[in-house]
C-alpha positions as CSV (number, residue, x, y, z in Angstrom):
1,M,-47.2,86.6,63.7
2,T,-51.0,87.2,63.9
3,F,-52.9,90.4,64.9
4,E,-56.5,90.5,65.7
5,L,-59.1,93.4,66.4
6,N,-61.4,92.8,69.4
7,D,-65.3,93.6,69.3
8,I,-64.9,97.2,70.3
9,Q,-62.3,97.7,67.6
10,L,-64.3,96.2,64.9
11,E,-67.4,98.2,65.7
12,K,-65.4,101.5,65.6
13,L,-63.7,100.4,62.4
14,N,-67.0,99.3,60.8
15,K,-68.6,102.8,61.5
16,W,-65.6,104.6,60.0
17,K,-65.8,102.4,57.0
18,E,-69.4,103.2,56.5
19,A,-69.0,106.9,56.9
20,I,-66.2,106.7,54.3
21,K,-68.5,104.9,51.9
22,T,-71.3,107.5,52.6
23,I,-68.8,110.2,51.5
24,Y,-66.9,108.6,48.6
25,G,-69.4,106.1,47.4
26,E,-66.8,103.2,48.0
27,Y,-64.8,101.9,50.7
28,G,-61.3,102.1,49.0
29,S,-58.4,100.2,50.4
30,F,-57.0,100.2,54.0
31,T,-53.5,99.9,55.5
32,Y,-53.5,98.5,59.1
33,C,-50.6,99.1,61.4
34,F,-50.0,97.1,64.4
35,R,-47.2,98.2,66.7
36,P,-46.3,95.8,69.6
37,T,-45.4,97.7,72.8
38,G,-44.7,94.9,75.1
39,I,-47.8,95.4,77.1
40,G,-50.1,95.5,74.2
41,N,-50.7,96.5,70.5
42,A,-51.0,100.0,69.2
43,V,-53.5,100.0,66.1
44,T,-54.1,102.4,63.5
45,V,-55.9,102.2,60.1
46,E,-55.1,104.4,57.1
47,S,-57.6,104.8,54.1
48,D,-56.3,105.5,50.6
49,L,-59.1,107.7,50.0
50,L,-58.6,110.0,53.2
51,G,-54.9,110.1,52.9
52,P,-52.2,109.5,55.3
53,H,-52.9,112.1,57.9
54,Q,-56.4,110.9,58.6
55,L,-55.9,107.9,60.7
56,L,-58.2,105.9,62.6
57,E,-56.9,105.1,66.1
58,L,-57.9,101.7,67.4
59,T,-55.6,101.1,70.3
60,D,-57.6,99.6,73.0
61,L,-55.9,100.8,76.0
62,S,-58.4,99.0,78.5
63,S,-56.9,95.7,77.2
64,W,-53.4,96.4,78.2
């Protein structure tokens, strides 16, 4: 199974990662969660530097 991010999601992800690097001086590691819903994929990203409660929501409802 393959999951991909669209251009809008990638732009939002890259801005978030740069903000993390600005604060911590590094990117750290990321966990990507793709949840198929039947009509599209719900997508979140977690940074090991920010902790489990600071998720980036990347779900693109306009593509559903």
